[in-house]
C-alpha positions as CSV (number, residue, x, y, z in Angstrom):
1,X,-30.2,131.6,90.9
2,X,-28.8,128.0,91.2
3,X,-28.5,126.0,88.0
4,X,-27.7,122.3,87.8
5,X,-27.3,119.7,85.1
6,X,-28.9,116.4,85.9
7,X,-29.9,113.1,84.4
8,X,-33.6,113.1,83.7
9,X,-35.3,110.1,85.4
10,X,-38.0,110.1,82.6
11,X,-35.7,110.1,79.6
12,X,-32.2,109.6,80.8
13,X,-30.8,112.6,79.0
14,X,-28.8,115.4,80.6
15,X,-30.9,118.4,81.2
16,X,-30.5,121.8,82.8
17,X,-32.6,122.5,85.9
18,X,-33.0,125.1,88.6
19,X,-32.9,124.6,92.3
20,X,-35.6,126.1,94.4
21,X,-37.1,125.2,97.8
22,X,-35.3,121.8,98.0
23,X,-36.4,120.7,94.5
24,X,-34.9,120.6,91.0
25,X,-37.2,122.0,88.3
26,X,-36.4,120.7,84.9
27,X,-35.9,123.4,82.3
28,X,-38.4,123.0,79.5
29,X,-36.5,124.5,76.6
30,X,-34.1,122.7,74.2
31,X,-31.0,124.7,75.2
32,X,-28.1,123.1,77.0
33,X,-26.3,124.7,79.9
34,X,-23.5,126.2,77.7
35,X,-26.2,127.6,75.4
36,X,-28.0,129.2,78.3
37,X,-24.8,130.7,79.6
38,X,-23.9,132.0,76.2
39,X,-27.3,133.8,75.9
40,X,-26.3,136.2,78.8
41,X,-27.7,137.1,82.2
42,X,-31.1,138.4,81.2
43,X,-31.8,135.3,79.1
44,X,-30.8,133.1,81.9
45,X,-33.1,135.0,84.3
46,X,-36.0,134.5,81.9
47,X,-35.1,130.8,81.5
48,X,-35.0,130.4,85.3
49,X,-38.6,131.8,85.7
50,X,-39.8,129.6,82.8
51,X,-38.4,126.5,84.6
52,X,-40.2,127.4,87.8
53,X,-43.4,128.2,85.9
54,X,-43.6,125.2,83.5
55,X,-41.0,122.6,84.5
56,X,-40.6,119.4,82.5
57,X,-40.4,117.6,85.9
58,X,-39.9,118.3,89.5
59,X,-37.5,116.2,91.5
60,X,-36.5,116.3,95.2
61,X,-33.0,117.7,95.2
62,X,-31.4,114.9,97.2
63,X,-32.9,112.3,94.9
64,X,-31.5,114.0,91.8
65,X,-28.6,112.4,89.9
66,X,-26.4,115.4,89.3
67,X,-23.9,115.7,86.5
68,X,-21.0,118.2,86.1
69,X,-22.9,121.5,86.0
70,X,-20.9,122.7,82.9
71,X,-19.2,120.1,80.8
72,X,-16.0,121.7,79.4
73,X,-15.0,121.4,75.8
74,X,-11.5,122.6,76.4
75,X,-8.9,122.0,79.2
76,X,-9.8,123.9,82.4
77,X,-7.1,126.3,83.6
78,X,-6.7,126.1,87.4
79,X,-4.3,127.3,90.1
80,X,-3.9,124.8,92.8
81,X,-2.4,125.1,96.3
82,X,1.1,125.3,94.9
83,X,0.0,128.5,92.9
84,X,1.1,127.0,89.6
85,X,-1.2,127.3,86.6
86,X,-2.1,124.0,85.0
87,X,-4.8,122.6,82.7
88,X,-7.2,119.8,83.6
89,X,-8.3,117.8,80.6
90,X,-12.1,117.6,80.0
91,X,-12.3,113.8,80.6
92,X,-11.0,114.4,84.1
93,X,-13.8,116.8,85.0
94,X,-16.7,115.2,87.0
95,X,-19.8,116.1,88.9
96,X,-20.4,115.6,92.6
97,X,-22.4,112.4,92.1
98,X,-19.6,110.8,90.0
99,X,-17.4,109.9,92.9
100,X,-13.6,110.0,92.9
101,X,-11.4,107.1,91.8
102,X,-8.3,105.9,93.7
103,X,-5.6,104.7,91.3
104,X,-4.2,101.3,92.0
105,X,-1.3,101.3,94.5
106,X,-2.0,104.7,95.9
107,X,-2.3,105.1,99.7
108,X,-4.8,107.9,99.4
109,X,-5.4,111.3,97.7
110,X,-4.7,114.9,98.3
111,X,-7.5,117.4,97.6
112,X,-7.1,121.1,96.6
113,X,-10.4,122.9,97.3
114,X,-11.7,126.3,96.1
115,X,-14.0,127.5,93.4
116,X,-14.3,127.8,89.6
117,X,-15.7,130.9,88.0
118,X,-18.1,130.4,85.1
119,X,-18.2,132.9,82.2
120,X,-21.0,133.2,79.7
121,X,-22.0,135.4,76.8
122,X,-19.4,138.0,75.7
123,X,-17.0,136.7,78.4
124,X,-19.1,138.1,81.2
125,X,-18.9,136.6,84.6
126,X,-21.9,134.3,85.1
127,X,-21.3,132.7,88.5
128,X,-19.4,130.2,90.6
129,X,-19.3,126.6,91.4
130,X,-17.4,124.7,94.0
131,X,-14.2,122.9,92.8
132,X,-12.0,120.2,94.2
133,X,-8.9,118.9,92.4
134,X,-7.8,115.4,93.4
135,X,-4.1,114.5,93.3
136,X,-1.9,111.6,94.1
137,X,1.0,112.0,96.5
138,X,3.3,112.3,93.5
139,X,1.3,115.2,92.1
140,X,-0.6,113.3,89.4
141,X,-4.1,114.7,88.6
142,X,-6.9,112.2,89.3
143,X,-9.9,114.4,88.7
144,X,-11.6,117.8,89.1
145,X,-14.9,117.7,90.8
146,X,-17.3,120.6,90.1
147,X,-20.7,121.3,91.6
148,X,-23.2,120.7,92.8
149,X,-24.6,123.8,91.1
150,X,-23.7,127.0,89.3
151,X,-24.7,129.8,91.6
152,X,-25.1,133.0,89.5
153,X,-23.3,136.2,90.4
154,X,-26.5,138.0,91.3
155,X,-26.4,136.0,94.6
156,X,-23.1,137.6,95.6
157,X,-22.1,141.1,96.7
158,X,-18.4,140.9,96.0
159,X,-17.5,139.7,99.4
160,X,-14.7,137.1,99.8
161,X,-15.7,133.5,99.1
162,X,-14.9,131.0,101.8
163,X,-14.6,127.3,101.1
164,X,-13.9,124.7,103.7
165,X,-13.0,121.0,103.7
166,X,-13.6,118.7,106.6
167,X,-13.5,115.0,107.5
168,X,-15.9,113.7,110.2
169,X,-16.4,117.3,111.4
170,X,-12.7,118.0,111.7
171,X,-11.3,120.9,109.4
172,X,-8.7,119.8,106.9
173,X,-8.6,122.8,104.6
174,X,-10.0,126.3,104.2
175,X,-9.7,128.6,101.2
176,X,-10.6,132.3,101.1
177,X,-10.9,133.8,97.7
178,X,-11.3,137.3,96.4
179,X,-15.0,137.8,95.4
180,X,-13.8,140.4,92.9
181,X,-12.2,137.8,90.7
182,X,-8.7,139.2,91.1
183,X,-7.4,135.6,91.2
184,X,-8.7,134.9,87.7
185,X,-6.3,137.3,86.0
186,X,-4.2,135.5,83.5
187,X,-6.6,132.5,83.3
188,X,-8.9,132.3,80.2
189,X,-11.8,130.1,79.3
190,X,-15.5,129.4,80.1
191,X,-14.3,127.8,83.4
192,X,-11.3,128.9,85.4
193,X,-10.4,127.6,88.9
194,X,-8.6,128.7,92.0
195,X,-8.0,125.9,94.6
196,X,-5.6,127.4,97.1
197,X,-6.2,125.1,100.1
198,X,-4.8,121.5,100.2
199,X,-5.9,118.8,102.6
200,X,-3.8,116.2,104.3
201,X,-3.6,112.8,102.7
202,X,-7.1,111.3,102.6
203,X,-7.1,107.6,103.1
204,X,-9.3,105.1,101.2
205,X,-12.9,105.3,102.5
206,X,-12.5,108.7,104.1
207,X,-15.2,111.2,103.2
208,X,-14.4,114.9,102.4
209,X,-17.1,117.4,102.9
210,X,-16.6,120.6,100.8
211,X,-18.7,123.5,102.0
212,X,-19.0,126.8,100.2
213,X,-21.8,128.4,102.1
214,X,-24.1,130.0,99.4
215,X,-22.3,127.8,96.8
216,X,-23.7,124.7,98.4
217,X,-21.8,121.7,99.6
218,X,-20.9,118.1,98.6
219,X,-19.3,115.1,100.2
220,X,-17.2,112.5,98.4
221,X,-15.6,109.3,99.6
222,X,-12.1,108.5,98.4
223,X,-12.3,105.5,96.1
224,X,-16.0,105.9,95.3
225,X,-15.5,106.5,91.6
226,X,-14.9,104.1,88.7
């Protein structure tokens, strides 16, 4: 299953939806994404089928305005390319359609790429989403991009996860992560991230494509955010 959070074109509110056959099917229930995750895997599977059967709306995926798939309430613990644990404040966590800001006076940004594991009811592993931590040359955190979707763990067989970053078709980073979640030990929360591969300095206007295979992909231009 692939779940997203999107801005509804009919009402403007944030709504969970499921992705199938190139479209987003708006979930018809009142639950938010955190509430669906808290209900557990079986409840999410039922909600997925309900969204496909009686969607609030159906939107072509590339026309959908995506939000961060799971908006954190607490700081998100991550390990970046330097292997140090750090916390990213909720206001710095963004979706793939939110862009990435370039602070004034900075010559560009570095990007640590990898994944974030998502945990649901009872602390059980619910799935993964792509993750990219943007930094200044001095190490300052600019933002953490998550998305485009939460891909539930039933889509994986425990094999390693491979996430690549490229600019104009040229590789600039590649992360290989243990699909058994060994890297998450010592990190706690509804979202935990491992971003072990760092790009070169990305100049203003350059576009980074982050590709996670079954996790999807997204592309962001340096300086495209507010």
